[in-house]
C-alpha positions in Angstrom: 0.1 -18.2 5.3 -0.9 -17.0 1.8 0.0 -13.4 2.7 3.3 -14.4 4.2 4.2 -16.6 1.2 3.2 -13.8 -1.2 5.3 -11.3 0.7 8.4 -13.5 0.7 8.0 -14.2 -3.0 7.5 -10.4 -3.6 10.6 -9.5 -1.7 12.7 -11.9 -3.7 11.3 -10.6 -7.0 11.6 -7.0 -5.9 15.3 -7.4 -5.1 16.0 -9.3 -8.3 14.3 -6.6 -10.3 16.2 -3.9 -8.4 19.5 -5.6 -9.0 18.7 -5.8 -12.7 17.7 -2.2 -12.9 20.8 -1.1 -10.9 23.1 -2.7 -13.5 21.1 -1.7 -16.6 19.9 1.9 -15.8 22.2 3.0 -12.9 19.2 3.1 -10.5 19.6 3.4 -6.7 19.6 0.4 -4.4 16.4 -0.6 -2.7 16.9 0.1 1.1 16.0 -2.3 3.9 13.8 0.2 5.8 11.6 0.6 2.8 11.3 -3.2 2.4 10.5 -3.7 6.1 7.9 -1.0 6.2 6.3 -2.3 3.0 6.2 -5.9 4.3 4.7 -4.7 7.6 2.0 -2.6 5.9 1.0 -5.3 3.4 1.1 -8.1 6.0 -1.2 -6.1 8.3 -3.5 -5.3 5.5 -3.7 -8.9 4.5 -4.5 -10.1 8.0 -7.1 -7.4 8.6 -8.8 -8.2 5.3 -9.4 -11.8 6.4 -10.2 -11.1 10.1 -13.8 -10.1 9.7 -14.8 -13.1 7.5 -12.9 -15.5 9.8 -14.6 -14.2 12.9 -18.0 -14.4 11.2 -17.3 -18.0 10.1 -16.2 -19.0 13.5 -19.6 -18.2 15.0 -21.4 -20.8 12.8 -21.5 -24.3 14.1 -19.8 -27.0 12.0 -23.1 -29.0 11.6 -24.8 -26.0 9.9 -21.8 -25.0 7.9 -21.5 -28.4 6.3 -25.2 -29.1 5.8 -25.2 -28.3 2.1 -21.8 -29.9 1.3 
């Protein structure tokens, strides 16, 4: 959820910055294929980065995990 929220926020900010740069510096428009490939790459990296700790944590019983809380 955090990765998805960050990507949605990032897309909005990237397009806002791109529109500002297009009007101020005559830059080129950001293309949809670049945005889609960037979102797919970053979302996959975010999920894979959290997969190993989540699998490791799922192997611990709740009684042991909350013993020191």
